[in-house]
C-alpha positions, 0 to 999 in steps of 0.5 A: 499499499502507498499513502499519499498525503497532500497539503497546501490548499486553501482560500486565496483571491482571484489573481493569487497563488498557492502551491500544493504538495503531495508526499508518497510513502509505504510500500513504494518500489517505483513511482511512475507517473504522478499527477493532480486531478481536481472535482468541483461541486457537481462536476466530474473529476478532471485532469489538472497536470501530470508528470512522468518519472522523467519529468515529462509534463501534460496540462489541461488547457484551462491551466497551461500558462498559470500552473506548473507541476514538478517532482522529486523522485528521490523523495517521492513528492509532487507539487503544483504551483498555481498562479493567477488563479480564478474562481473556476479553479475552486475544487477539491485537488486529488494528488495521483501516483502510479506505483510499479507494485512489481514486474507486472503490476502497476497500481494507481493511488489517490490522496484524500483531497485538498480544498482550493477555493478562489474568491472573486 
């Protein structure tokens, strides 16, 4: 089992910044992709950004140029720097990690979520 613990959410005014962090612990063999997803009230969970072990990144169009994802493989952490926040960024943000459990099996884990609220 792998545990993901997020931190850094909160309330911020539009145009402000927040930094989310996520640390993985437990039975880690090798974490492949990591990412951030979000879910706003009444909406489905959506991808925000992902990053491979080699730091190749992918972003949702809605956050490109404003958010930056990064990771530290040695510490098994992933971060999301969010700038120029908009009210529509308000959501619960979830950390995601894919752990290579053995040579044949990779398993996806989720954090408990952290609330980000952007006021207008």
